[in-house]
N, C-alpha and C positions, 0 to 999 in steps of 0.2 A: 837554233841548232849550231853547234860548233864543229867545224871540219879541221882535222889535223892531218898534215902530210906525214908520210911514213919514211921518206927517203927513197921510195920506189915510185917512179912516175906513174900517176894515175891511181895508185893504191892509197885509199883515204880511210881514216877512222872518223866516224860521225858520233857526236855526243849530243843527244837531245836535251832540251831544257825540260826538266821534270817539275810538274806542279803537284805537290803533295799536301794533304791535309788529313783530318781525322777519318775521312771516308776512304782514303787510298791515294791514288795518283792518277795523273793524266799527262800524256805527252804525245807530240806528233812523231810518228815513226818514219814518216816520209813526207817531204814537201818539195815538189818539182821546182818551184820558183827559187827556193834557197839553193838547190843544186845548180840550177841554171845561172843564178847570180854568181856562182863560183865556177862558171864555164864547164859544168858537167851537165850535158844535155842528153838525156836518156828517155826512151819510151819503153817502160816495162810492160811485158806482155804475159807473164806467167808468174804465179806464186807457187813455191814448193815448200813442203813441211815434212820434217822427219822426227820420229821419236826413237831414241836410242838409250841403251843402258850404259852404266859405268864401264869404262875400258874400251868401248867401241871406238874404232878409228874408221872414218869414212874418207876415202880419197887415196890418192890425190887425183882429181878428175878435171876434165876440160873437154870442150868440143872444138874441132878444127874449123878454120875459116872455110866456107862462108857462114857456118852455123855457130860460130863462137858466141859466148855469152858473157856479158857483164853481170855480176851478181851483187846484190845488196843483202848482206847476211846479218841476222840478229837471232837472239835466243829468247824464247817465250818462257821457258821453264828450265831451271837448272843452270849448268855452266859447262862451257866447252873451251878448248884451246883451239882457236881458228888459225889456219895456216894458208898462206898464199905463196906459191913458188913462181918466180919470173921465168917464163919459157920463151921470151921474145929475143930471138937472135940479135946480136949487136947492141942489146941494152946494156948499160953500165952495171945493172944488177942481175944480168942473165945468170941463172943457176943459183941465185941466192933466194932466201925465203924470209918472210916476215910472219911472226905469230903474235897473237894477242888473246887474252882471256875475255870472252863475251859471256855475260851472265844475265839472268833475269833481274838482278839487282842493279848492276852498273848500266844496263840498257845501251851499251855501246853497240855500234854496228860497223861492219867493214864493207867498204865498196871495193869490189875486186874487178878490175877491168879485164877485157879480152886480153889474152896473152899470158894469163896466169893459171896454173893448176891450183885447185882448191881442195882442202881437206880439213877435218877437225877430229879431235879426240874428246870423249865425254869425261869430264872431271867429277860430275855429280852422280848421284844414284840413277837418275834419269835426266834426259835433256830433250827439249823440243826446240828444234832449230827451224827457222823460217827464212826463206830468201826469195827475193824478186829476181827475175831474169829479163834481159832485153831481147832475147830470142827464144824460140821454142826448143824443147828437147828434140834431138835428132840422133837416133840410135847409130846410124852409119858413121857419123862424125865423132862419136864418143871415143875418148882416149883417156889414158891415165899414166901415172908414174908410181912406182912402188913406194909405199909409205915408209919403208925401211931402207931406202937407197943410201948406200954408204957415202956417196959423194955429197949428199945433201945434209946428212947427219941431223935430222930434225929431232928435237927433244919434244916428245908428245906430252910430257908432264904427267905421265902415269907409268907405273911399273910395267916392264915388258911382260911379266907373268900375268898381267891383267888384260893384255891386248885381246880384243875381239875383232876379228877381221873377216870380211865376207870371202867366200871362195873366189869370186871374181876379182876382188882387190888383191888377193894373194898371188895372182898370176900377172899383175901389171909389170911392164918392163922397167928397167933402170932409167934414170934420167938420160944418160947418154944414148940409150937405145930407143927412147920414146919418139913417137911420131909427132912432129910439130911443123906447122907452116906459118908461124908468127915471126915477124921481124919488127924491129924497133923503129 
């Protein structure tokens, strides 16, 4: 497995080694030792999976400390544009975002540490996204940032006319008005 830094401390793209032949393919989607050898020591406790249609934007979501979650995100079917926004005050990349296309064919994964808001847009007809977390879901600590915040100017890689947004995500606050207790 190859790990690539993104320019955001702790935010890493993982590229597995894929073994393909006439039967199909095989790859390790997670290897605790490889991460540990790269000073990434996590104890994942929960797996989450979603199915979404083209144009869906989920996010930008996070949980406050002490229930903050590191996420290891991958796509099982289809393709998404995966986005992480640095919300760690005093970070050199505070208020900036990183995005990457994760697909069932490129098999890339994004490791999103605590202190980042996360979201994705669905680029394919359907997409199944799976991610591991190192803490459990906690409704009371759940927070978010508006997907269309003008200060972030995230390009979701789909036409605005195709956006499908949940009622909950439509009411999320702007970046500057969001609730965050993360520091760098």
